[in-house]
C-alpha positions, 0 to 999 in steps of 0.5 A, a space after each residue: 481477560 482485560 489486558 489494559 488498565 483503567 487509566 489508558 487515557 492518561 497513558 495515551 496523553 503523556 508528553 512523551 507519547 504525544 510528541 512521538 505521535 506528532 513526529 510520526 504524523 509529521 513524517 507521514 505527511 498526507 493531505 488535509 482533512 475536512 478542516 483544510 489544516 495541513 501537517 505543517 500547521 499542526 504544531 502551532 495548532 497544538 501549541 494553542 489548543 493542546 490543553 483544551 484538547 487534553 481536558 476534553 479527552 480526559 473528560 470523555 467529551 472529545 468529538 472527532 471531525 468527519 473524515 474526508 472521502 477521497 476516491 482512489 482508482 483501483 488497478 482492476 477498475 472501480 475506486 477505493 474510497 479512503 477516509 482522510 481524518 483531520 491532522 488533529 484526529 490523525 495525531 490522536 489516533 496515532 497516540 492511541 495506536 502507539 499505546 495499544 500496539 504493544 498491548 495487542 501484539 501478543 494477541 495476534 497470530 504468528 501468521 499475520 504479517 500486515 501492519 505489524 512491527 518488524 513484519 512485512 509483505 516480504 515475510 509473508 511471501 517467504 513464509 508462503 514459499 516455505 509452505 510450498 517447499 514443504 509440499 503444500 502445493 495447492 493454494 487457496 486465496 480469499 478476497 474480502 469484498 471491500 473489507 474496511 467498509 464492512 467491518 461490523 462496529 458492534 462486533 469490533 467494539 465487543 472485541 475491544 471491550 474485552 481488552 480495554 478497561 478504560 471506557 473513555 478510550 473505548 468510547 473515543 474509538 467508537 466515535 472514530 468508527 462512527 464519524 461521518 464521511 464527507 463526500 460529494 459535499 454531504 456527510 455520510 453516516 457510517 454504520 459500519 466500516 473503519 475508514 482507510 486513511 487513519 493510523 488506527 484502522 490497520 490495528 483495528 483490522 488486525 484485531 477484527 480478523 484475529 478470530 479468523 486466524 485462530 480458527 485457521 490455527 484450530 484447523 491446523 492449516 498453513 496460512 499467511 495473512 497480510 491485512 485482508 489478503 489471506 492465502 492458505 496452503 494445502 496438499 491436494 486439490 480436493 483439500 483446497 476446494 473444501 477449505 475454500 468453501 468452508 472458510 467462505 461460509 465461516 467468514 460470512 457467518 462469524 465475521 459478518 463480512 462479504 466474500 468476493 467469490 469471483 476473486 477468491 479461488 484455489 489452484 497451483 501457486 504458480 497459477 495465482 498471485 500473492 501480494 503482487 508476487 507469484 510462487 514458481 514451481 521450483 520454489 523461486 519467487 517471481 513477479 505476478 503478471 498483473 504486477 508487470 502489467 501495472 508497472 508497464 502502465 506506470 512507465 507509459 504514464 510517467 514517460 508521457 512527453 505531454 506532461 507539463 513537467 520540466 526535465 528535472 521534474 520528470 526525472 525526480 518523478 521517475 526516481 520516486 516511483 522506480 525506487 519504491 517499485 524496486 524496494 518492494 519487488 527486489 525480493 523476486 528472483 526474476 533477472 531475465 524478465 527484468 532485463 527484458 523490461 529494462 530495455 523497453 523502459 529505456 526506449 520509453 525514456 528516449 522516446 519521451 526526450 525525442 518528443 520533448 525536443 519538439 522539432 528539427 532545430 531542437 533535435 539537432 541541437 540536443 543531439 549536438 549537445 550529446 556529442 553527435 556529429 556528422 551523419 548522426 545529426 541527420 537523425 534530427 530530420 527523420 520523419 519516422 515515428 518517435 517509438 521507432 526513432 527511440 530504437 535507432 542506433 544513433 539515439 541509443 548512442 546519444 542517450 546510451 545507458 551510461 548517459 541515462 544513469 548519469 542523469 538519474 534515469 535508473 531502471 531496476 537493474 541499476 538499483 540492483 547493482 548499486 
């Protein structure tokens, strides 16, 4: 059944929709595409060329630029390649996405949580906890191998053709899918995949995986999907093993997607992880060990004294990171684990400042500015290592928790109490 009318392109190109798309692209920011144009230059570019762009779109003649390939290191090793469209293409993709989203939303499953209005990863984790409390104490998680790189164009376009009645929009999306990727100085031809980095990709990913959601619903399974992260909850180990094997076969046969068998598996929820969290046996939500390890790696990196940043820049860099980290993991009920980490984080802060005071005179003056007098100033002459010094009573008094908070050097417990 076609749910979108034949004049979808005109809906996309209304002044109101294009202005909303521009505001969203400007708010998102991001790096330039292959043409080097930044977000700040987009407004002037559109003032000069929007009529020409609109005319080409209405005639079905617009040709997207290749995306710029950017390699992002994965926490587990290896890289993920993002495809960064030009800001003009981001603007047009955003305009398409804004029109398609309210029309596609009724097609999506209630158990799909990723990149949808009013839904979040927290909602997915809460739903999973509900399954656990209902007695479904075995968890199956399936890892789709490089999902965004393996989306089958023919299958996706078939799904779009069932919903979109305007061939100009359908063809434009097809051109976005087939746009090459500039990487290492050469444009790679793309025969499958939908590049991460554009506003349209998350919506297309949800559409592509909707048949999987419907298959899970048909089988009566309790599940949560957040983009390509999928977990299923069942009542026994035998069911978990059976569901894993049958779903892997179904995905590879029907969606033409490879499944990473090494990362997929089943077990007790408290032995596995979901979206960075771990469901505990008593129903509480914890932080997955891998997430804690990544947090500690970030602390070591962000409080490395060898960075070429001013003290103010160090603080601002940390504030951005810890706010984002806490906003995501505040869902967890892990006060004791976080309290232990808070002290460790503050020790890294003190170590960093000690090293940045450089030498005996610099440390003597810094301690004096912080109110230290008499014997306490002898710490400046200590030959002990910086990590050991960071735990000394004198430095802990000079850079006490109150002082650290005054300068914006927060830890999660400070943000929790705010």
